[in-house]
C-alpha positions in Angstrom: 17.6 -12.7 98.8 19.9 -10.4 99.0 23.6 -10.8 97.8 26.7 -8.7 97.7 30.5 -8.7 96.6 33.2 -8.9 99.3 33.6 -4.4 99.3 30.0 -4.2 98.4 30.2 -2.1 95.7 27.8 -4.9 93.2 25.1 -5.2 95.6 21.6 -7.3 94.1 18.7 -9.4 95.1 18.1 -12.4 93.9 15.1 -12.9 91.5 13.1 -15.7 93.8 13.5 -15.9 97.9 15.3 -19.5 97.7 17.2 -20.6 94.8 16.0 -23.6 92.8 18.9 -25.4 94.1 21.9 -25.0 95.7 25.6 -27.4 94.4 28.7 -27.3 96.5 30.8 -28.9 93.9 34.2 -30.1 94.8 35.8 -31.2 91.1 38.5 -29.2 90.0 37.9 -26.7 88.3 36.1 -25.2 91.3 38.8 -25.1 93.1 40.9 -23.1 91.4 37.5 -20.4 91.2 37.4 -20.4 94.4 41.1 -21.1 95.8 40.0 -22.9 98.4 38.3 -27.3 98.7 35.0 -26.3 97.0 32.3 -23.8 95.1 29.0 -22.5 95.9 26.7 -21.9 93.2 22.9 -21.3 93.9 20.4 -21.7 91.0 17.9 -19.5 90.0 16.2 -18.4 87.1 17.9 -15.5 84.9 17.6 -12.1 86.0 19.1 -8.6 85.0 23.2 -8.5 86.3 23.6 -6.0 88.9 25.3 -2.5 86.9 27.2 -3.9 84.2 29.9 -0.4 84.8 30.5 -2.0 88.5 31.0 -5.8 86.6 34.5 -7.6 84.8 33.3 -10.9 82.8 35.9 -13.6 82.0 34.8 -16.1 79.8 36.1 -19.9 79.9 34.9 -22.9 77.8 32.5 -26.1 79.3 33.1 -29.6 78.5 30.0 -29.1 76.5 31.6 -26.6 74.2 29.3 -23.5 75.4 31.1 -20.3 76.9 30.2 -19.9 80.8 30.2 -16.3 82.0 31.7 -15.6 84.5 31.0 -12.5 86.2 32.9 -10.5 89.3 33.4 -7.1 90.9 35.7 -4.6 89.2 36.6 -3.6 92.3 37.3 -6.7 95.0 37.4 -9.4 92.7 35.0 -11.3 93.8 33.3 -13.5 91.9 29.3 -13.7 91.8 27.5 -14.6 88.6 27.9 -17.8 86.1 25.7 -17.8 82.9 25.9 -19.6 79.8 24.6 -18.1 76.6 20.9 -19.3 75.7 20.1 -20.9 79.1 17.6 -19.4 81.3 18.9 -19.9 84.2 22.0 -18.7 86.2 24.2 -19.7 89.1 24.9 -16.8 91.6 27.9 -17.4 94.1 26.7 -19.2 97.1 29.0 -17.5 99.5 27.9 -13.8 98.6 24.0 -14.6 99.6 22.7 -14.1 102.7 20.5 -16.6 104.8 21.1 -19.6 102.7 20.3 -23.0 103.8 22.9 -25.1 102.8 21.2 -28.6 104.9 19.7 -28.7 101.4 22.7 -28.4 99.1 23.4 -30.8 96.8 27.3 -32.0 96.7 28.8 -33.0 93.2 32.0 -34.3 92.1 32.3 -35.9 95.5 34.9 -38.7 94.0 37.2 -35.7 93.7 36.5 -34.4 97.5 39.3 -32.7 99.5 36.6 -32.5 103.0 34.3 -34.7 104.3 31.1 -34.8 103.0 28.3 -34.4 105.5 27.2 -38.0 106.3 23.1 -37.4 105.2 23.8 -35.2 102.3 22.4 -35.6 99.1 25.3 -36.2 96.7 26.7 -37.5 93.4 30.0 -38.9 92.7 30.6 -36.9 89.7 28.9 -34.1 87.6 25.1 -34.0 88.7 22.9 -32.6 85.8 22.2 -29.0 86.6 18.6 -29.9 85.9 18.0 -32.5 88.2 17.1 -31.2 91.5 14.6 -28.3 89.5 13.5 -30.0 86.5 10.1 -29.3 87.2 10.7 -25.7 87.1 12.8 -26.3 84.0 9.8 -25.8 81.4 9.1 -22.5 82.6 12.6 -21.8 82.2 12.7 -22.6 79.2 10.3 -20.1 77.5 11.5 -17.8 75.5 11.8 -14.3 77.3 14.2 -11.2 77.4 17.8 -13.1 79.2 21.0 -10.7 80.1 
């Protein structure tokens, strides 16, 4: 899948034709990060970052005591990829990917949603383990290999 930032300086292809999972998160952290009502994340196996010369990184602690690395375009500021050291998957921000099938998205943290959740959507009132939707792929993802 093709992905890019708003200004087009950072472009990349995802390692798979479809994400392992697609989440629409309604938590306060995602709302702050997007300055919107929710955040969207497409989960892919870890792949090399686009040119690091074009990216900046903001690191923040997560509730598990790990640091989430949040990569964004130095030129326009578009948030593009989130990852955690030692994890073999990344979260590509949904709005930068062309051709996502949003009908398969899993809504999480719906108890704090600011917009209506589609009637037939798969959802969770709180956190949904990032592994739930792609647990059959997790064993492969956990095998040692070079990471970002």
